[in-house]
mmCIF file of the C-alpha atoms, coordinates in Angstrom:
data_MODEL
# 
_entry.id   MODEL 
# 
loop_
_atom_site.group_PDB 
_atom_site.id 
_atom_site.type_symbol 
_atom_site.label_atom_id 
_atom_site.label_alt_id 
_atom_site.label_comp_id 
_atom_site.label_asym_id 
_atom_site.label_entity_id 
_atom_site.label_seq_id 
_atom_site.pdbx_PDB_ins_code 
_atom_site.Cartn_x 
_atom_site.Cartn_y 
_atom_site.Cartn_z 
_atom_site.occupancy 
_atom_site.B_iso_or_equiv 
_atom_site.pdbx_formal_charge 
_atom_site.auth_seq_id 
_atom_site.auth_comp_id 
_atom_site.auth_asym_id 
_atom_site.auth_atom_id 
_atom_site.pdbx_PDB_model_num 
ATOM 1   C CA . UNK A 1 1   ? -31.062 105.220 23.445   1.00 0.00 ? 1   UNK A CA 1 
ATOM 2   C CA . UNK A 1 2   ? -28.802 107.784 21.918   1.00 0.00 ? 2   UNK A CA 1 
ATOM 3   C CA . UNK A 1 3   ? -27.566 105.125 19.494   1.00 0.00 ? 3   UNK A CA 1 
ATOM 4   C CA . UNK A 1 4   ? -31.096 104.372 18.400   1.00 0.00 ? 4   UNK A CA 1 
ATOM 5   C CA . UNK A 1 5   ? -31.839 108.053 17.929   1.00 0.00 ? 5   UNK A CA 1 
ATOM 6   C CA . UNK A 1 6   ? -28.619 108.501 15.913   1.00 0.00 ? 6   UNK A CA 1 
ATOM 7   C CA . UNK A 1 7   ? -29.596 105.607 13.653   1.00 0.00 ? 7   UNK A CA 1 
ATOM 8   C CA . UNK A 1 8   ? -33.073 107.063 13.193   1.00 0.00 ? 8   UNK A CA 1 
ATOM 9   C CA . UNK A 1 9   ? -31.598 110.498 12.433   1.00 0.00 ? 9   UNK A CA 1 
ATOM 10  C CA . UNK A 1 10  ? -29.197 108.957 9.871    1.00 0.00 ? 10  UNK A CA 1 
ATOM 11  C CA . UNK A 1 11  ? -32.054 107.142 8.214    1.00 0.00 ? 11  UNK A CA 1 
ATOM 12  C CA . UNK A 1 12  ? -34.115 110.336 8.077    1.00 0.00 ? 12  UNK A CA 1 
ATOM 13  C CA . UNK A 1 13  ? -31.210 112.198 6.511    1.00 0.00 ? 13  UNK A CA 1 
ATOM 14  C CA . UNK A 1 14  ? -30.733 109.479 3.904    1.00 0.00 ? 14  UNK A CA 1 
ATOM 15  C CA . UNK A 1 15  ? -34.383 109.395 2.945    1.00 0.00 ? 15  UNK A CA 1 
ATOM 16  C CA . UNK A 1 16  ? -34.996 113.127 3.258    1.00 0.00 ? 16  UNK A CA 1 
ATOM 17  C CA . UNK A 1 17  ? -34.295 113.917 -0.462   1.00 0.00 ? 17  UNK A CA 1 
ATOM 18  C CA . UNK A 1 18  ? -36.452 113.026 -3.372   1.00 0.00 ? 18  UNK A CA 1 
ATOM 19  C CA . UNK A 1 19  ? -37.382 109.441 -3.991   1.00 0.00 ? 19  UNK A CA 1 
ATOM 20  C CA . UNK A 1 20  ? -34.832 109.059 -6.771   1.00 0.00 ? 20  UNK A CA 1 
ATOM 21  C CA . UNK A 1 21  ? -32.038 110.449 -4.645   1.00 0.00 ? 21  UNK A CA 1 
ATOM 22  C CA . UNK A 1 22  ? -33.040 108.243 -1.738   1.00 0.00 ? 22  UNK A CA 1 
ATOM 23  C CA . UNK A 1 23  ? -33.180 105.169 -3.911   1.00 0.00 ? 23  UNK A CA 1 
ATOM 24  C CA . UNK A 1 24  ? -29.820 106.006 -5.497   1.00 0.00 ? 24  UNK A CA 1 
ATOM 25  C CA . UNK A 1 25  ? -28.178 106.474 -2.122   1.00 0.00 ? 25  UNK A CA 1 
ATOM 26  C CA . UNK A 1 26  ? -29.629 103.230 -0.796   1.00 0.00 ? 26  UNK A CA 1 
ATOM 27  C CA . UNK A 1 27  ? -28.487 101.250 -3.830   1.00 0.00 ? 27  UNK A CA 1 
ATOM 28  C CA . UNK A 1 28  ? -25.008 102.728 -3.799   1.00 0.00 ? 28  UNK A CA 1 
ATOM 29  C CA . UNK A 1 29  ? -24.702 101.896 -0.100   1.00 0.00 ? 29  UNK A CA 1 
ATOM 30  C CA . UNK A 1 30  ? -25.813 98.347  -0.774   1.00 0.00 ? 30  UNK A CA 1 
ATOM 31  C CA . UNK A 1 31  ? -23.476 97.906  -3.741   1.00 0.00 ? 31  UNK A CA 1 
ATOM 32  C CA . UNK A 1 32  ? -20.512 99.400  -1.906   1.00 0.00 ? 32  UNK A CA 1 
ATOM 33  C CA . UNK A 1 33  ? -21.040 97.073  0.989    1.00 0.00 ? 33  UNK A CA 1 
ATOM 34  C CA . UNK A 1 34  ? -18.097 94.661  1.276    1.00 0.00 ? 34  UNK A CA 1 
ATOM 35  C CA . UNK A 1 35  ? -20.442 92.094  2.748    1.00 0.00 ? 35  UNK A CA 1 
ATOM 36  C CA . UNK A 1 36  ? -22.599 92.041  -0.399   1.00 0.00 ? 36  UNK A CA 1 
ATOM 37  C CA . UNK A 1 37  ? -19.679 92.014  -2.876   1.00 0.00 ? 37  UNK A CA 1 
ATOM 38  C CA . UNK A 1 38  ? -18.043 89.179  -0.907   1.00 0.00 ? 38  UNK A CA 1 
ATOM 39  C CA . UNK A 1 39  ? -21.282 87.201  -0.926   1.00 0.00 ? 39  UNK A CA 1 
ATOM 40  C CA . UNK A 1 40  ? -21.698 87.687  -4.698   1.00 0.00 ? 40  UNK A CA 1 
ATOM 41  C CA . UNK A 1 41  ? -18.079 86.639  -5.317   1.00 0.00 ? 41  UNK A CA 1 
ATOM 42  C CA . UNK A 1 42  ? -18.523 83.521  -3.194   1.00 0.00 ? 42  UNK A CA 1 
ATOM 43  C CA . UNK A 1 43  ? -21.762 82.670  -5.044   1.00 0.00 ? 43  UNK A CA 1 
ATOM 44  C CA . UNK A 1 44  ? -20.019 82.890  -8.431   1.00 0.00 ? 44  UNK A CA 1 
ATOM 45  C CA . UNK A 1 45  ? -17.132 80.746  -7.171   1.00 0.00 ? 45  UNK A CA 1 
ATOM 46  C CA . UNK A 1 46  ? -19.588 78.177  -5.826   1.00 0.00 ? 46  UNK A CA 1 
ATOM 47  C CA . UNK A 1 47  ? -21.433 78.176  -9.160   1.00 0.00 ? 47  UNK A CA 1 
ATOM 48  C CA . UNK A 1 48  ? -18.213 77.532  -11.070  1.00 0.00 ? 48  UNK A CA 1 
ATOM 49  C CA . UNK A 1 49  ? -17.199 74.726  -8.730   1.00 0.00 ? 49  UNK A CA 1 
ATOM 50  C CA . UNK A 1 50  ? -20.645 73.156  -9.078   1.00 0.00 ? 50  UNK A CA 1 
ATOM 51  C CA . UNK A 1 51  ? -20.387 73.307  -12.887  1.00 0.00 ? 51  UNK A CA 1 
ATOM 52  C CA . UNK A 1 52  ? -16.961 71.638  -12.759  1.00 0.00 ? 52  UNK A CA 1 
ATOM 53  C CA . UNK A 1 53  ? -18.262 68.960  -10.412  1.00 0.00 ? 53  UNK A CA 1 
ATOM 54  C CA . UNK A 1 54  ? -21.245 68.376  -12.691  1.00 0.00 ? 54  UNK A CA 1 
ATOM 55  C CA . UNK A 1 55  ? -18.955 68.015  -15.713  1.00 0.00 ? 55  UNK A CA 1 
ATOM 56  C CA . UNK A 1 56  ? -16.742 65.521  -13.858  1.00 0.00 ? 56  UNK A CA 1 
ATOM 57  C CA . UNK A 1 57  ? -19.754 63.534  -12.667  1.00 0.00 ? 57  UNK A CA 1 
ATOM 58  C CA . UNK A 1 58  ? -21.270 63.438  -16.171  1.00 0.00 ? 58  UNK A CA 1 
ATOM 59  C CA . UNK A 1 59  ? -17.919 62.318  -17.576  1.00 0.00 ? 59  UNK A CA 1 
ATOM 60  C CA . UNK A 1 60  ? -17.715 59.559  -14.981  1.00 0.00 ? 60  UNK A CA 1 
ATOM 61  C CA . UNK A 1 61  ? -21.202 58.398  -15.989  1.00 0.00 ? 61  UNK A CA 1 
ATOM 62  C CA . UNK A 1 62  ? -20.183 58.635  -19.644  1.00 0.00 ? 62  UNK A CA 1 
ATOM 63  C CA . UNK A 1 63  ? -22.861 61.252  -20.362  1.00 0.00 ? 63  UNK A CA 1 
ATOM 64  C CA . UNK A 1 64  ? -22.149 64.109  -22.798  1.00 0.00 ? 64  UNK A CA 1 
ATOM 65  C CA . UNK A 1 65  ? -22.004 67.664  -21.555  1.00 0.00 ? 65  UNK A CA 1 
ATOM 66  C CA . UNK A 1 66  ? -23.934 70.518  -23.145  1.00 0.00 ? 66  UNK A CA 1 
ATOM 67  C CA . UNK A 1 67  ? -20.751 71.585  -24.962  1.00 0.00 ? 67  UNK A CA 1 
ATOM 68  C CA . UNK A 1 68  ? -20.335 68.052  -26.330  1.00 0.00 ? 68  UNK A CA 1 
ATOM 69  C CA . UNK A 1 69  ? -23.915 68.020  -27.575  1.00 0.00 ? 69  UNK A CA 1 
ATOM 70  C CA . UNK A 1 70  ? -23.474 71.446  -29.191  1.00 0.00 ? 70  UNK A CA 1 
ATOM 71  C CA . UNK A 1 71  ? -20.256 70.330  -30.917  1.00 0.00 ? 71  UNK A CA 1 
ATOM 72  C CA . UNK A 1 72  ? -21.970 67.199  -32.177  1.00 0.00 ? 72  UNK A CA 1 
ATOM 73  C CA . UNK A 1 73  ? -24.932 69.236  -33.410  1.00 0.00 ? 73  UNK A CA 1 
ATOM 74  C CA . UNK A 1 74  ? -22.661 71.565  -35.410  1.00 0.00 ? 74  UNK A CA 1 
ATOM 75  C CA . UNK A 1 75  ? -20.805 68.594  -36.896  1.00 0.00 ? 75  UNK A CA 1 
ATOM 76  C CA . UNK A 1 76  ? -24.066 66.883  -37.829  1.00 0.00 ? 76  UNK A CA 1 
ATOM 77  C CA . UNK A 1 77  ? -25.303 70.040  -39.571  1.00 0.00 ? 77  UNK A CA 1 
ATOM 78  C CA . UNK A 1 78  ? -22.058 70.228  -41.525  1.00 0.00 ? 78  UNK A CA 1 
ATOM 79  C CA . UNK A 1 79  ? -22.335 66.597  -42.613  1.00 0.00 ? 79  UNK A CA 1 
ATOM 80  C CA . UNK A 1 80  ? -25.993 67.141  -43.539  1.00 0.00 ? 80  UNK A CA 1 
ATOM 81  C CA . UNK A 1 81  ? -25.108 70.107  -45.763  1.00 0.00 ? 81  UNK A CA 1 
ATOM 82  C CA . UNK A 1 82  ? -22.366 68.115  -47.470  1.00 0.00 ? 82  UNK A CA 1 
ATOM 83  C CA . UNK A 1 83  ? -24.754 65.212  -48.026  1.00 0.00 ? 83  UNK A CA 1 
ATOM 84  C CA . UNK A 1 84  ? -27.321 67.553  -49.598  1.00 0.00 ? 84  UNK A CA 1 
ATOM 85  C CA . UNK A 1 85  ? -24.631 68.796  -51.973  1.00 0.00 ? 85  UNK A CA 1 
ATOM 86  C CA . UNK A 1 86  ? -23.745 65.238  -52.930  1.00 0.00 ? 86  UNK A CA 1 
ATOM 87  C CA . UNK A 1 87  ? -27.430 64.404  -53.479  1.00 0.00 ? 87  UNK A CA 1 
ATOM 88  C CA . UNK A 1 88  ? -27.796 67.442  -55.751  1.00 0.00 ? 88  UNK A CA 1 
ATOM 89  C CA . UNK A 1 89  ? -24.788 66.301  -57.775  1.00 0.00 ? 89  UNK A CA 1 
ATOM 90  C CA . UNK A 1 90  ? -26.186 62.783  -58.102  1.00 0.00 ? 90  UNK A CA 1 
ATOM 91  C CA . UNK A 1 91  ? -29.529 64.181  -59.306  1.00 0.00 ? 91  UNK A CA 1 
ATOM 92  C CA . UNK A 1 92  ? -27.737 66.310  -61.918  1.00 0.00 ? 92  UNK A CA 1 
ATOM 93  C CA . UNK A 1 93  ? -25.776 63.259  -63.095  1.00 0.00 ? 93  UNK A CA 1 
ATOM 94  C CA . UNK A 1 94  ? -28.952 61.201  -63.165  1.00 0.00 ? 94  UNK A CA 1 
ATOM 95  C CA . UNK A 1 95  ? -30.668 63.772  -65.365  1.00 0.00 ? 95  UNK A CA 1 
ATOM 96  C CA . UNK A 1 96  ? -27.621 63.954  -67.631  1.00 0.00 ? 96  UNK A CA 1 
ATOM 97  C CA . UNK A 1 97  ? -27.261 60.201  -67.941  1.00 0.00 ? 97  UNK A CA 1 
ATOM 98  C CA . UNK A 1 98  ? -30.927 59.339  -68.097  1.00 0.00 ? 98  UNK A CA 1 
ATOM 99  C CA . UNK A 1 99  ? -31.878 56.758  -70.720  1.00 0.00 ? 99  UNK A CA 1 
ATOM 100 C CA . UNK A 1 100 ? -33.870 59.252  -72.791  1.00 0.00 ? 100 UNK A CA 1 
ATOM 101 C CA . UNK A 1 101 ? -30.853 61.547  -73.104  1.00 0.00 ? 101 UNK A CA 1 
ATOM 102 C CA . UNK A 1 102 ? -28.576 58.645  -73.999  1.00 0.00 ? 102 UNK A CA 1 
ATOM 103 C CA . UNK A 1 103 ? -31.091 57.287  -76.482  1.00 0.00 ? 103 UNK A CA 1 
ATOM 104 C CA . UNK A 1 104 ? -31.375 60.698  -78.112  1.00 0.00 ? 104 UNK A CA 1 
ATOM 105 C CA . UNK A 1 105 ? -27.582 60.949  -78.407  1.00 0.00 ? 105 UNK A CA 1 
ATOM 106 C CA . UNK A 1 106 ? -27.349 57.418  -79.828  1.00 0.00 ? 106 UNK A CA 1 
ATOM 107 C CA . UNK A 1 107 ? -30.095 58.201  -82.326  1.00 0.00 ? 107 UNK A CA 1 
ATOM 108 C CA . UNK A 1 108 ? -28.216 61.311  -83.456  1.00 0.00 ? 108 UNK A CA 1 
ATOM 109 C CA . UNK A 1 109 ? -25.023 59.282  -83.876  1.00 0.00 ? 109 UNK A CA 1 
ATOM 110 C CA . UNK A 1 110 ? -26.899 56.643  -85.878  1.00 0.00 ? 110 UNK A CA 1 
ATOM 111 C CA . UNK A 1 111 ? -28.339 59.355  -88.129  1.00 0.00 ? 111 UNK A CA 1 
ATOM 112 C CA . UNK A 1 112 ? -24.861 60.731  -88.740  1.00 0.00 ? 112 UNK A CA 1 
ATOM 113 C CA . UNK A 1 113 ? -23.579 57.238  -89.551  1.00 0.00 ? 113 UNK A CA 1 
ATOM 114 C CA . UNK A 1 114 ? -26.473 56.683  -91.935  1.00 0.00 ? 114 UNK A CA 1 
ATOM 115 C CA . UNK A 1 115 ? -25.730 59.992  -93.661  1.00 0.00 ? 115 UNK A CA 1 
ATOM 116 C CA . UNK A 1 116 ? -22.071 59.016  -94.003  1.00 0.00 ? 116 UNK A CA 1 
ATOM 117 C CA . UNK A 1 117 ? -23.114 55.640  -95.401  1.00 0.00 ? 117 UNK A CA 1 
ATOM 118 C CA . UNK A 1 118 ? -25.293 57.342  -97.990  1.00 0.00 ? 118 UNK A CA 1 
ATOM 119 C CA . UNK A 1 119 ? -22.420 59.601  -99.003  1.00 0.00 ? 119 UNK A CA 1 
ATOM 120 C CA . UNK A 1 120 ? -20.159 56.577  -99.394  1.00 0.00 ? 120 UNK A CA 1 
ATOM 121 C CA . UNK A 1 121 ? -22.821 54.767  -101.427 1.00 0.00 ? 121 UNK A CA 1 
ATOM 122 C CA . UNK A 1 122 ? -23.128 57.841  -103.644 1.00 0.00 ? 122 UNK A CA 1 
ATOM 123 C CA . UNK A 1 123 ? -19.374 57.819  -104.241 1.00 0.00 ? 123 UNK A CA 1 
ATOM 124 C CA . UNK A 1 124 ? -19.241 54.069  -104.780 1.00 0.00 ? 124 UNK A CA 1 
ATOM 125 C CA . UNK A 1 125 ? -19.889 54.191  -108.559 1.00 0.00 ? 125 UNK A CA 1 
ATOM 126 C CA . UNK A 1 126 ? -16.985 56.623  -108.934 1.00 0.00 ? 126 UNK A CA 1 
ATOM 127 C CA . UNK A 1 127 ? -14.778 54.307  -106.948 1.00 0.00 ? 127 UNK A CA 1 
ATOM 128 C CA . UNK A 1 128 ? -15.848 51.245  -108.928 1.00 0.00 ? 128 UNK A CA 1 
ATOM 129 C CA . UNK A 1 129 ? -14.701 52.876  -112.170 1.00 0.00 ? 129 UNK A CA 1 
ATOM 130 C CA . UNK A 1 130 ? -11.273 53.168  -110.630 1.00 0.00 ? 130 UNK A CA 1 
ATOM 131 C CA . UNK A 1 131 ? -11.005 49.380  -110.333 1.00 0.00 ? 131 UNK A CA 1 
ATOM 132 C CA . UNK A 1 132 ? -12.979 48.624  -107.228 1.00 0.00 ? 132 UNK A CA 1 
ATOM 133 C CA . UNK A 1 133 ? -14.533 45.169  -107.115 1.00 0.00 ? 133 UNK A CA 1 
ATOM 134 C CA . UNK A 1 134 ? -17.806 46.331  -105.556 1.00 0.00 ? 134 UNK A CA 1 
ATOM 135 C CA . UNK A 1 135 ? -19.304 49.412  -103.851 1.00 0.00 ? 135 UNK A CA 1 
ATOM 136 C CA . UNK A 1 136 ? -19.512 47.515  -100.567 1.00 0.00 ? 136 UNK A CA 1 
ATOM 137 C CA . UNK A 1 137 ? -15.787 46.729  -100.701 1.00 0.00 ? 137 UNK A CA 1 
ATOM 138 C CA . UNK A 1 138 ? -14.982 50.371  -101.363 1.00 0.00 ? 138 UNK A CA 1 
ATOM 139 C CA . UNK A 1 139 ? -17.088 51.431  -98.393  1.00 0.00 ? 139 UNK A CA 1 
ATOM 140 C CA . UNK A 1 140 ? -15.521 48.753  -96.169  1.00 0.00 ? 140 UNK A CA 1 
ATOM 141 C CA . UNK A 1 141 ? -12.052 49.916  -97.151  1.00 0.00 ? 141 UNK A CA 1 
ATOM 142 C CA . UNK A 1 142 ? -12.976 53.551  -96.555  1.00 0.00 ? 142 UNK A CA 1 
ATOM 143 C CA . UNK A 1 143 ? -14.434 52.749  -93.140  1.00 0.00 ? 143 UNK A CA 1 
ATOM 144 C CA . UNK A 1 144 ? -11.314 50.807  -92.202  1.00 0.00 ? 144 UNK A CA 1 
ATOM 145 C CA . UNK A 1 145 ? -9.192  53.778  -93.247  1.00 0.00 ? 145 UNK A CA 1 
ATOM 146 C CA . UNK A 1 146 ? -7.475  51.830  -96.028  1.00 0.00 ? 146 UNK A CA 1 
ATOM 147 C CA . UNK A 1 147 ? -7.034  52.845  -99.649  1.00 0.00 ? 147 UNK A CA 1 
ATOM 148 C CA . UNK A 1 148 ? -9.607  51.529  -102.139 1.00 0.00 ? 148 UNK A CA 1 
ATOM 149 C CA . UNK A 1 149 ? -8.464  48.277  -103.796 1.00 0.00 ? 149 UNK A CA 1 
ATOM 150 C CA . UNK A 1 150 ? -7.846  49.951  -107.164 1.00 0.00 ? 150 UNK A CA 1 
ATOM 151 C CA . UNK A 1 151 ? -5.451  52.442  -105.669 1.00 0.00 ? 151 UNK A CA 1 
ATOM 152 C CA . UNK A 1 152 ? -3.742  49.787  -103.582 1.00 0.00 ? 152 UNK A CA 1 
ATOM 153 C CA . UNK A 1 153 ? -3.052  47.711  -106.733 1.00 0.00 ? 153 UNK A CA 1 
ATOM 154 C CA . UNK A 1 154 ? -1.667  50.749  -108.542 1.00 0.00 ? 154 UNK A CA 1 
ATOM 155 C CA . UNK A 1 155 ? 0.600   51.540  -105.589 1.00 0.00 ? 155 UNK A CA 1 
ATOM 156 C CA . UNK A 1 156 ? 1.926   47.954  -105.528 1.00 0.00 ? 156 UNK A CA 1 
ATOM 157 C CA . UNK A 1 157 ? 2.538   48.022  -109.269 1.00 0.00 ? 157 UNK A CA 1 
ATOM 158 C CA . UNK A 1 158 ? 4.484   51.284  -108.956 1.00 0.00 ? 158 UNK A CA 1 
ATOM 159 C CA . UNK A 1 159 ? 6.708   49.785  -106.259 1.00 0.00 ? 159 UNK A CA 1 
ATOM 160 C CA . UNK A 1 160 ? 7.346   46.679  -108.378 1.00 0.00 ? 160 UNK A CA 1 
ATOM 161 C CA . UNK A 1 161 ? 8.469   48.832  -111.327 1.00 0.00 ? 161 UNK A CA 1 
ATOM 162 C CA . UNK A 1 162 ? 10.956  50.692  -109.147 1.00 0.00 ? 162 UNK A CA 1 
ATOM 163 C CA . UNK A 1 163 ? 12.506  47.442  -107.890 1.00 0.00 ? 163 UNK A CA 1 
ATOM 164 C CA . UNK A 1 164 ? 12.763  45.790  -111.334 1.00 0.00 ? 164 UNK A CA 1 
# 
């Protein structure tokens, strides 16, 4: 019975302080216990082994692990963002190349060509006095980048004089 009374006395001494002190002592005793730390260590080891076994079993069944799914999810998000960027670029190109924009540009070019044609028609009488057969021929020669027929004849005549 002396052992039982010693245990009771030890318990009374441990719990004799304030509640906080008693609780602190009890927790420190529990945490310092090699039995508890060994049990916790074995539980963590068992958990790791179970996770490895689960990964091997899922691989054997050809099922993806959580890490595989997470990797795939990140990759899919990346591809999705790239696709959105491509879609935005296509929309910008579509707006730029829309038929109304092209038609407006073509209309502006046609107006410029018409204005150039009018300028050439206005200069046609001056060109016809220089030996041009007709205003249309002068304009056709000017559009082709050639000299007007009157000037071409004069140039040929000058070359013939030098040879003769």
